[in-house]
C-alpha positions as CSV (number, residue, x, y, z in Angstrom):
1,X,-46.9,177.8,168.6
2,X,-46.5,181.5,166.6
3,X,-49.2,182.9,164.5
4,X,-48.1,181.7,161.5
5,X,-48.3,177.9,162.1
6,X,-52.0,178.7,163.5
7,X,-53.4,179.9,160.7
8,X,-51.8,177.9,158.9
9,X,-54.0,175.3,160.8
10,X,-56.6,177.6,160.8
11,X,-56.1,177.0,156.5
12,X,-56.5,173.6,156.6
13,X,-59.3,173.4,158.6
14,X,-60.9,175.7,156.0
15,X,-59.9,173.1,153.5
16,X,-61.2,170.7,155.6
17,X,-64.8,172.5,155.9
18,X,-64.9,173.1,152.3
19,X,-64.5,169.6,151.4
20,X,-67.2,169.2,152.9
21,X,-69.4,172.0,151.5
22,X,-68.6,169.8,148.2
23,X,-69.8,166.6,149.2
24,X,-73.2,168.1,149.8
25,X,-73.5,170.4,147.1
26,X,-72.8,167.1,145.3
27,X,-75.8,165.2,147.2
28,X,-77.8,168.2,146.7
29,X,-77.1,168.3,142.7
30,X,-77.5,164.9,142.7
31,X,-80.9,164.2,145.4
32,X,-82.7,166.7,143.5
33,X,-85.8,168.4,145.3
34,X,-86.9,166.5,147.8
35,X,-84.5,167.5,150.2
36,X,-83.7,170.3,149.0
37,X,-84.0,172.9,151.6
38,X,-81.9,170.6,154.4
39,X,-79.3,170.2,152.1
40,X,-79.4,174.5,150.9
41,X,-79.5,174.3,155.1
42,X,-76.9,172.6,156.0
43,X,-74.7,174.1,153.3
44,X,-75.2,177.1,154.6
45,X,-74.2,176.4,158.2
46,X,-70.5,175.2,156.7
47,X,-70.3,177.8,154.8
48,X,-70.3,179.6,157.5
49,X,-68.1,177.9,159.8
50,X,-65.7,178.2,156.4
51,X,-65.6,181.8,156.2
52,X,-65.3,182.1,159.8
53,X,-62.3,179.9,160.0
54,X,-60.8,182.3,156.7
55,X,-60.8,185.4,158.4
56,X,-59.5,183.5,161.7
57,X,-56.4,182.7,159.4
58,X,-56.2,185.9,157.9
59,X,-56.7,187.9,161.1
60,X,-54.0,185.7,162.8
61,X,-51.3,186.3,159.9
62,X,-51.6,189.3,160.3
63,X,-51.2,190.0,163.6
64,X,-47.6,187.7,162.8
65,X,-46.8,191.1,160.4
66,X,-47.3,193.0,163.1
67,X,-45.2,191.2,165.6
68,X,-42.7,190.6,162.8
69,X,-42.3,194.5,162.1
70,X,-43.0,194.9,166.1
71,X,-39.5,193.2,167.0
């Protein structure tokens, strides 16, 4: 697998994580304060994962460009 394909897979994973974040944000909006702390914690964890996956995708893209220029 080359870096571009690998990066695309990471972008797809980031989209899936964002869908999960949106799902929990919707639950938080509808449930009120009963589970606010727990849901905010879950959302924060998923956001950390989202940005980690997104940054990995960007790093892979930059590696692809470096390899492309070196060739």
